[in-house]
ZAVEXPA-354116 format. One record per residue (C-alpha): residue number from 1; residue in one letter; x, y, z. Coordinates in Angstrom, 2 decimals, always signed. Example, Ala and Ser with C-alpha at 12.3 -4.5 7.8 and 13.67 -1.06 7.14 Angstrom:
REC     i   aa      east     north        up
REC     1    A    +12.30     -4.50     +7.80
REC     2    S    +13.67     -1.06     +7.14
# end
This chain:
REC     i   aa      east     north        up
REC     1    M    +84.38     +0.67    -20.55
REC     2    N    +88.30     +0.71    -19.34
REC     3    D    +89.18     -0.40    -15.67
REC     4    V    +91.47     +3.02    -14.91
REC     5    W    +93.71     +3.75    -11.98
REC     6    T    +96.69     +5.40    -10.31
REC     7    L    +98.59     +4.36     -7.41
REC     8    P    +99.99     +7.09     -4.76
REC     9    N   +103.35     +7.02     -6.49
REC    10    G   +102.21     +7.29    -10.30
REC    11    L   +101.88     +3.86    -11.74
REC    12    R    +99.04     +3.76    -13.97
REC    13    V    +97.08     +0.98    -14.24
REC    14    I    +94.93     +0.33    -17.83
REC    15    G    +92.39     -2.46    -18.29
REC    16    E    +89.78     -3.71    -20.28
REC    17    R    +87.69     -6.75    -19.30
REC    18    L    +86.57     -9.51    -21.99
REC    19    P    +84.54    -12.18    -19.91
REC    20    H    +84.11    -14.57    -22.97
REC    21    L    +88.21    -15.23    -23.00
REC    22    R    +90.29    -17.87    -20.59
REC    23    S    +93.43    -15.48    -21.05
REC    24    V    +94.82    -12.52    -20.27
REC    25    S    +97.20    -10.15    -21.73
REC    26    I    +99.63     -7.85    -19.67
REC    27    G   +102.05     -5.55    -20.15
REC    28    V   +104.35     -2.55    -17.90
REC    29    W   +105.14     -0.17    -20.49
REC    30    L   +107.67     +2.38    -20.07
REC    31    R   +108.35     +5.48    -21.48
REC    32    V   +111.62     +4.65    -22.73
REC    33    G   +113.58     +3.93    -26.20
REC    34    S   +116.64     +4.66    -28.52
REC    35    M   +114.33     +8.14    -28.51
REC    36    M   +115.24     +9.28    -24.84
REC    37    E   +119.03     +7.61    -25.48
REC    38    T   +121.92    +11.00    -25.44
REC    39    P   +124.56     +9.87    -27.78
REC    40    A   +126.38     +8.48    -25.23
REC    41    E   +123.57     +6.08    -23.86
REC    42    N   +122.78     +4.58    -27.17
REC    43    G   +121.53     +1.12    -26.70
REC    44    L   +121.24     +1.54    -22.95
REC    45    S   +117.29     +1.03    -23.25
REC    46    H   +117.77     -2.17    -25.12
REC    47    F   +120.85     -3.51    -22.83
REC    48    L   +118.60     -3.31    -19.66
REC    49    E   +115.66     -4.85    -21.52
REC    50    H   +118.08     -7.56    -22.03
REC    51    M   +119.36     -7.87    -18.53
REC    52    V   +116.20     -7.60    -16.73
REC    53    F   +115.98    -11.30    -17.45
REC    54    K   +118.78    -12.31    -15.85
REC    55    G   +118.03    -12.66    -12.66
REC    56    T   +116.07    -10.90     -9.69
REC    57    E   +116.31    -11.01     -6.07
REC    58    K   +113.82    -13.88     -5.72
REC    59    R   +114.57    -15.66     -9.15
REC    60    T   +117.65    -16.79    -11.28
REC    61    T   +117.47    -16.71    -14.92
REC    62    R   +116.45    -20.41    -15.29
REC    63    Q   +113.66    -19.91    -13.06
REC    64    I   +111.96    -17.04    -14.79
REC    65    A   +111.70    -18.98    -17.88
REC    66    E   +110.47    -22.24    -15.78
REC    67    E   +108.09    -20.74    -13.78
REC    68    M   +106.37    -19.39    -17.15
REC    69    D   +106.66    -22.08    -19.18
REC    70    A   +105.31    -24.66    -16.09
REC    71    V   +101.71    -22.83    -16.10
REC    72    G   +101.79    -22.97    -20.60
REC    73    G   +102.61    -19.04    -20.40
REC    74    Q   +103.77    -17.07    -22.52
REC    75    M   +106.83    -14.06    -21.57
REC    76    N   +108.88    -11.78    -23.33
REC    77    A   +110.06     -7.70    -23.81
REC    78    F   +110.65     -5.41    -26.89
REC    79    T   +112.88     -2.36    -27.04
REC    80    G   +111.37     +0.76    -29.82
REC    81    K   +112.35     +3.81    -30.03
REC    82    D   +110.27     +5.36    -27.90
REC    83    C   +109.41     +2.71    -25.17
REC    84    T   +109.79     -0.12    -23.49
REC    85    C   +107.47     -3.20    -22.97
REC    86    Y   +107.26     -6.85    -20.68
REC    87    Y   +104.60     -8.74    -21.32
REC    88    A   +102.69    -11.70    -20.71
REC    89    R    +99.93    -14.12    -21.64
REC    90    V    +99.03    -16.22    -19.33
REC    91    I    +95.10    -18.27    -18.24
REC    92    D    +93.41    -16.53    -16.60
REC    93    E    +93.87    -18.16    -13.02
REC    94    D    +97.77    -17.46    -13.39
REC    95    L    +97.14    -13.74    -13.89
REC    96    P    +98.55    -13.28    -10.08
REC    97    L   +102.03    -15.34    -11.77
REC    98    A   +102.13    -12.91    -14.37
REC    99    V   +101.86    -10.00    -12.29
REC   100    D   +104.53    -11.13     -9.62
REC   101    M   +106.98    -11.78    -12.28
REC   102    L   +106.17     -8.41    -14.46
REC   103    A   +106.81     -6.47    -11.22
REC   104    D   +110.12     -8.39    -10.18
REC   105    L   +111.57     -7.41    -13.72
REC   106    T   +111.01     -4.32    -13.43
REC   107    C   +111.88     -3.32    -10.10
REC   108    H   +114.16     -6.12     -8.71
REC   109    A   +116.29     -7.23    -11.41
REC   110    T   +119.70     -7.87     -9.92
REC   111    L   +121.81     -6.77    -13.13
REC   112    D   +124.40     -9.55    -12.05
REC   113    E   +128.09     -8.83    -12.82
REC   114    D   +128.76    -12.43    -15.15
REC   115    E   +125.61    -12.23    -16.62
REC   116    F   +126.11     -8.62    -17.82
REC   117    N   +129.38     -9.49    -19.72
REC   118    K   +127.47    -12.72    -21.24
REC   119    E   +124.61    -10.49    -22.13
REC   120    R   +127.00     -7.75    -24.02
REC   121    G   +128.08    -10.73    -25.84
REC   122    V   +124.58    -11.68    -26.85
REC   123    I   +123.71     -8.40    -27.90
REC   124    L   +126.72     -8.05    -30.20
REC   125    E   +125.54    -11.15    -32.02
REC   126    E   +122.72     -9.46    -32.52
REC   127    I   +124.13     -6.15    -33.71
REC   128    A   +126.21     -8.68    -36.17
REC   129    M   +123.02    -10.57    -37.39
REC   130    D   +121.69     -6.82    -38.46
REC   131    E   +124.81     -6.54    -40.39
REC   132    D   +123.83     -9.73    -42.05
REC   133    S   +120.36     -8.90    -42.82
REC   134    P   +120.26     -6.48    -45.78
REC   135    E   +116.57     -5.49    -45.58
REC   136    D   +117.15     -4.68    -42.03
REC   137    L   +120.58     -2.77    -42.36
REC   138    V   +118.58     -0.65    -45.27
REC   139    H   +115.90     +0.34    -42.68
REC   140    E   +118.31     +1.17    -39.91
REC   141    L   +119.96     +3.24    -42.66
REC   142    L   +117.21     +5.08    -43.80
REC   143    S   +116.14     +5.76    -40.24
REC   144    G   +119.95     +7.52    -39.90
REC   145    S   +119.46     +9.35    -43.09
REC   146    M   +116.19    +11.17    -42.22
REC   147    F   +116.96    +12.09    -38.68
REC   148    G   +120.91    +12.07    -38.98
REC   149    S   +122.37    +12.56    -35.74
REC   150    Q   +118.77    +13.32    -33.65
REC   151    S   +118.08    +10.45    -30.96
REC   152    L   +115.55     +9.15    -33.37
REC   153    G   +118.20     +8.48    -36.25
REC   154    Q   +120.43     +6.05    -33.65
REC   155    P   +119.82     +2.07    -33.55
REC   156    I   +117.67     +0.88    -31.20
REC   157    L   +120.67     -1.81    -30.56
REC   158    G   +123.22     +0.74    -30.45
REC   159    T   +126.55     +0.23    -31.68
REC   160    A   +128.97     -2.49    -31.35
REC   161    E   +131.49     +0.23    -30.19
REC   162    L   +129.37     +1.43    -27.26
REC   163    I   +128.06     -1.93    -26.09
REC   164    S   +131.32     -3.14    -25.81
REC   165    S   +132.11     -0.09    -23.87
REC   166    Y   +129.18     +0.11    -21.00
REC   167    S   +129.71     -0.73    -17.44
REC   168    R   +127.12     -2.21    -15.08
REC   169    Q   +127.35     +0.80    -13.61
REC   170    D   +125.69     +1.95    -16.50
REC   171    L   +122.70     +0.23    -16.66
REC   172    F   +121.92     +0.84    -13.19
REC   173    N   +122.53     +4.72    -13.92
REC   174    Y   +119.99     +4.13    -16.69
REC   175    R   +117.34     +2.31    -14.90
REC   176    A   +117.70     +5.29    -11.90
REC   177    K   +116.79     +7.74    -14.58
REC   178    H   +113.94     +5.81    -16.08
REC   179    Y   +113.00     +3.49    -14.66
REC   180    T   +110.20     +5.40    -12.46
REC   181    P   +106.44     +4.44    -11.52
REC   182    Q   +105.37     +7.94    -12.67
REC   183    N   +107.09     +6.78    -16.16
REC   184    T   +105.20     +3.00    -16.35
REC   185    V   +101.91     +2.27    -16.82
REC   186    V   +100.58     -1.59    -16.70
REC   187    A    +98.01     -2.31    -19.05
REC   188    L    +95.84     -5.72    -19.27
REC   189    A    +92.88     -7.28    -21.57
REC   190    G    +91.14    -10.62    -20.92
REC   191    N    +89.23    -12.11    -18.10
REC   192    Y    +90.36    -10.71    -15.15
REC   193    D    +88.68     -9.58    -11.98
REC   194    P    +89.22     -5.68    -11.10
REC   195    Q    +89.16     -6.09     -7.65
REC   196    Q    +91.80     -8.71     -7.82
REC   197    V    +94.19     -6.94     -9.96
REC   198    E    +93.91     -3.42     -8.13
REC   199    E    +95.32     -5.80     -4.98
REC   200    L    +97.74     -7.67     -7.23
REC   201    I    +99.22     -4.44     -8.76
REC   202    H    +99.29     -2.26     -5.17
REC   203    Q   +100.56     -5.61     -3.75
REC   204    H   +103.47     -6.20     -6.35
REC   205    F   +104.12     -2.44     -7.52
REC   206    G   +102.86     +0.04     -4.65
REC   207    A   +106.43     +0.08     -2.76
REC   208    W   +108.35     +1.17     -5.41
REC   209    R   +109.50     +4.32     -4.81
REC   210    N   +111.89     +6.77     -7.23
REC   211    E   +111.47    +10.30     -7.66
REC   212    A   +113.42    +10.88    -10.68
REC   213    P   +112.16    +13.81    -12.79
REC   214    R   +110.62    +12.62    -15.41
REC   215    L   +112.04    +13.59    -18.74
REC   216    T   +110.88    +15.27    -21.58
REC   217    L   +110.90    +13.55    -25.10
REC   218    P   +113.42    +15.38    -27.16
REC   219    Q   +112.13    +17.17    -30.68
REC   220    Q   +112.77    +15.55    -33.72
REC   221    H   +112.57    +16.79    -37.30
REC   222    I   +112.75    +15.09    -40.22
REC   223    I   +115.65    +15.59    -42.67
REC   224    T   +114.96    +15.37    -46.71
REC   225    G   +117.05    +14.98    -49.61
REC   226    V   +119.94    +12.80    -47.90
REC   227    H   +121.33     +9.46    -49.57
REC   228    A   +122.65     +6.91    -48.01
REC   229    V   +124.25     +3.45    -49.66
REC   230    K   +126.15     +0.96    -48.10
REC   231    E   +127.66     -1.89    -50.70
REC   232    K   +127.24     -4.81    -49.64
REC   233    D   +127.97     -8.42    -51.74
REC   234    T   +124.37     -9.46    -51.53
REC   235    E   +122.23    -11.43    -54.76
REC   236    Q   +119.48     -8.40    -54.24
REC   237    L   +119.64     -4.59    -54.38
REC   238    H   +117.65     -3.26    -51.32
REC   239    L   +115.76     -0.17    -51.84
REC   240    C   +114.28     +2.30    -49.27
REC   241    L   +112.72     +5.80    -50.04
REC   242    G   +111.45     +7.68    -47.05
REC   243    F   +108.71    +10.73    -46.95
REC   244    P   +107.97    +12.97    -44.03
REC   245    G   +105.06    +11.41    -42.29
REC   246    V   +102.32    +11.95    -39.39
REC   247    G   +102.76    +12.22    -35.87
REC   248    Y   +101.41     +9.52    -33.22
REC   249    G    +97.74    +10.89    -31.34
REC   250    T    +97.55    +13.13    -34.57
REC   251    E    +94.11    +12.79    -36.34
REC   252    G    +96.65    +12.21    -39.53
REC   253    V    +97.49     +9.30    -39.00
REC   254    Y    +94.12     +7.95    -40.07
REC   255    P    +94.15     +8.96    -43.62
REC   256    Q    +97.78     +8.18    -44.09
REC   257    A    +96.65     +4.69    -42.69
REC   258    V    +94.28     +4.75    -45.69
REC   259    L    +97.31     +5.71    -47.75
REC   260    N    +99.58     +3.51    -47.09
REC   261    N    +97.02     +0.59    -47.67
REC   262    L    +96.25     +1.93    -51.36
REC   263    L    +99.76     +2.69    -52.06
REC   264    G   +102.12     -0.35    -50.84
REC   265    G   +100.33     -1.87    -47.95
REC   266    S    +98.92     -4.63    -49.32
REC   267    M    +98.66     -7.26    -52.32
REC   268    S    +96.00     -4.75    -54.27
REC   269    S    +98.31     -1.90    -53.62
REC   270    R    +99.36     +0.23    -56.43
REC   271    L   +102.89     -0.45    -56.32
REC   272    F   +102.43     -4.44    -55.68
REC   273    Q   +100.48     -4.48    -58.52
REC   274    R   +102.36     -2.56    -60.95
REC   275    I   +106.50     -3.49    -60.05
REC   276    R   +105.71     -7.47    -58.64
REC   277    E   +102.45     -8.45    -60.70
REC   278    E   +102.59     -6.22    -64.02
REC   279    L   +106.56     -6.12    -64.44
REC   280    G   +107.60     -9.08    -62.02
REC   281    M   +110.67     -7.42    -61.02
REC   282    A   +110.33     -7.44    -57.28
REC   283    Y   +109.03    -10.42    -54.75
REC   284    S   +108.88     -8.12    -51.79
REC   285    I   +107.64     -4.46    -52.25
REC   286    Y   +105.70     -2.32    -49.76
REC   287    T   +104.92     +0.95    -48.22
REC   288    Y   +105.19     +1.39    -44.34
REC   289    P   +104.21     +4.60    -41.61
REC   290    N   +106.17     +5.18    -38.79
REC   291    S   +104.44     +7.54    -36.11
REC   292    Y   +106.34     +8.99    -33.24
REC   293    L   +104.96    +11.71    -30.72
REC   294    G   +105.58    +15.12    -33.07
REC   295    C   +107.22    +13.77    -36.21
REC   296    G   +106.81    +10.73    -38.44
REC   297    A   +108.05     +9.37    -41.26
REC   298    F   +106.46     +7.90    -44.55
REC   299    A   +108.50     +4.73    -46.51
REC   300    V   +109.21     +2.89    -49.52
REC   301    Y   +110.77     -0.62    -49.46
REC   302    A   +111.72     -2.75    -52.69
REC   303    G   +114.18     -5.87    -52.75
REC   304    V   +115.38     -6.44    -56.46
REC   305    S   +118.18     -7.58    -58.70
REC   306    P   +120.90     -4.77    -59.52
REC   307    K   +119.74     -5.08    -62.87
REC   308    N   +116.26     -3.67    -61.94
REC   309    G   +117.56     -1.05    -59.77
REC   310    A   +117.28     +1.93    -62.03
REC   311    T   +113.92     +0.54    -63.55
REC   312    V   +112.00     +0.18    -60.10
REC   313    L   +113.10     +3.15    -59.11
REC   314    A   +111.67     +5.09    -61.76
REC   315    E   +108.20     +2.94    -62.20
REC   316    I   +107.91     +3.91    -57.94
REC   317    R   +108.86     +7.75    -58.79
REC   318    S   +106.31     +7.47    -61.58
REC   319    E   +102.93     +6.21    -59.53
REC   320    L   +103.93     +8.29    -56.78
REC   321    K   +103.92    +11.16    -59.26
REC   322    K   +100.77     +9.65    -61.16
REC   323    L    +98.92     +9.26    -57.59
REC   324    M    +99.17    +13.61    -56.51
REC   325    D    +98.60    +14.30    -60.24
REC   326    E    +95.74    +11.98    -60.88
REC   327    G    +94.09    +11.41    -57.74
REC   328    I    +92.87     +8.07    -56.89
REC   329    T    +89.55     +7.17    -57.60
REC   330    E    +86.15     +6.35    -55.44
REC   331    Q    +86.81     +3.07    -55.39
REC   332    E    +90.35     +2.97    -54.51
REC   333    Y    +89.95     +4.95    -51.54
REC   334    R    +86.39     +3.05    -50.30
REC   335    A    +88.35     -0.51    -50.57
REC   336    A    +91.74     +0.98    -48.67
REC   337    R    +89.85     +2.26    -45.91
REC   338    Q    +87.44     -0.58    -45.42
REC   339    Q    +90.88     -2.64    -45.62
REC   340    L    +91.61     -0.54    -42.55
REC   341    R    +88.74     -0.74    -40.63
REC   342    G    +88.88     -4.66    -41.43
REC   343    G    +92.10     -5.15    -40.46
REC   344    Y    +91.53     -3.42    -36.78
REC   345    L    +88.35     -5.09    -36.36
REC   346    L    +90.14     -8.15    -36.69
REC   347    G    +92.65     -6.97    -34.38
REC   348    L    +90.26     -6.63    -31.73
REC   349    E    +90.19    -10.56    -31.48
REC   350    S    +93.38    -10.02    -29.96
REC   351    P    +93.88     -9.47    -26.31
REC   352    G    +97.65     -8.89    -26.73
REC   353    S    +96.67     -6.28    -29.74
REC   354    R    +94.00     -4.74    -27.30
REC   355    M    +96.86     -4.35    -24.61
REC   356    Q    +99.16     -3.14    -26.58
REC   357    A    +96.98     -0.08    -28.21
REC   358    M    +96.24     +0.45    -24.44
REC   359    G    +99.39     +0.51    -23.22
REC   360    R   +101.30     +2.49    -26.17
REC   361    S    +98.41     +5.28    -26.10
REC   362    L    +98.65     +5.97    -22.16
REC   363    L   +101.78     +6.15    -21.81
REC   364    L   +102.48     +8.45    -24.29
REC   365    L    +99.20    +10.45    -24.68
REC   366    D    +97.82    +10.30    -21.25
REC   367    Q    +94.66     +8.77    -22.54
REC   368    S    +93.62     +5.61    -24.54
REC   369    V    +91.26     +5.98    -27.63
REC   370    T    +88.38     +2.91    -27.42
REC   371    P    +88.00     +0.96    -30.19
REC   372    A    +84.35     +2.38    -30.93
REC   373    E    +86.37     +6.49    -31.46
REC   374    T    +89.19     +4.70    -33.64
REC   375    I    +86.51     +2.87    -35.80
REC   376    S    +84.41     +6.34    -36.09
REC   377    R    +87.93     +8.02    -36.88
REC   378    I    +88.49     +5.54    -39.53
REC   379    E    +85.03     +5.76    -41.20
REC   380    A    +85.81    +10.18    -40.86
REC   381    V    +88.68     +9.59    -42.93
REC   382    T    +87.56    +11.38    -46.59
REC   383    L    +89.42    +10.69    -50.08
REC   384    D    +89.89    +14.11    -50.22
REC   385    S    +91.82    +14.08    -46.50
REC   386    V    +93.70    +10.90    -48.39
REC   387    M    +95.15    +13.18    -51.36
REC   388    E    +95.89    +16.21    -49.05
REC   389    C    +98.10    +13.65    -46.99
REC   390    A    +99.92    +12.65    -50.30
REC   391    R   +100.20    +15.58    -51.63
REC   392    Q   +101.70    +16.84    -48.76
REC   393    K   +104.00    +13.78    -47.84
REC   394    L   +104.72    +12.04    -51.08
REC   395    S   +106.22    +15.60    -52.55
REC   396    A   +109.13    +16.20    -50.76
REC   397    E   +112.25    +15.41    -51.92
REC   398    P   +113.19    +11.85    -50.41
REC   399    C   +115.88    +10.28    -48.37
REC   400    I   +117.16     +7.19    -50.03
REC   401    A   +118.85     +4.39    -48.75
REC   402    V   +120.54     +1.71    -51.10
REC   403    V   +122.27     -2.17    -49.67
REC   404    G   +123.67     -3.94    -52.18
REC   405    K   +126.17     -4.60    -54.89
REC   406    G   +126.34     -1.53    -56.66
REC   407    A   +124.63     +0.62    -54.44
REC   408    G   +126.08     +3.82    -55.10
REC   409    Q   +124.69     +4.33    -58.65
REC   410    F   +121.63     +4.64    -57.90
REC   411    S   +119.44     +7.57    -57.35
REC   412    F   +115.83     +9.12    -56.78
# end
């Protein structure tokens, strides 16, 4: 049973007590990411996430680092397509400090002018670093192909041109638009006292006021059949194929997850066994799903020698056709489902994983699925539902992204 509270200002809190631990993982989840940005705002969610660590009304940048380090805790943040999260992991006795610091970052960051100009340079370096990583670049290229000018097609980091153009006031305006208590969930898992947590949340978040309306997530749809290439002087050719996937929070995520495991999500998967183990034509080949509210994507990645690019693409096509034409065996289906179940249960041993699952679910779906419910849904996946997912999604004409030497000569 989860502990759930809602503050008078609209902020929601969800917690799971794990009294056998000595630690607590806690995160502040905000319903803001690159999916919510207009083209003129692209990169501001991520820029703001960086800037909150650059000083608050009562802490300098150095003090933020030193106070958490002094208790042996960990604090960090990430920005995704559909959310931003500030999180910490501390021993149970230091939970008051974690709540205090996370509230300080969320509600009281000063967005200092000097720090703003320095952090702009850091983010420009981060963008340049991604440009120098062809594997990261091909995934970004695929996302742009599958969603085009829609907000899900925008890079989380933004572009160098946009980051260079933003002012400090742009960050203030963006924060006022999206950082509201109604748009926020605090999630925690570990050893804590519910009464203490309720008091701490009221103390540090209760006075937060921002009546900006909660924005509706924009509707998105998958584009098919787009080819995107980027010539780059690399030793490997990086290939990505993108198919329609299933939306976050739908029942389809479970059959898709089983399909992912048996097709390319593990060392025993079909693509790994065929292309790496049998043919020796790739060191890295895998599949992965991305699910968002209302839509999703399913991708295949391979990093290969340019001379093997055409062969590997043909082999991927052959394996996908074989799966849809001939189906999967009972043994294969059961192994992939059990792998999903086992991986999920192992993840439950991490309070951070539990906190993340609860936080994102409550933030985006307005509900939290218990571990028992998740296991039940995994066990309810049938061989027929996996095949239905495969035939519905993998029969579409894929988008293709290629980065490397001679990238333009490859097609599916």
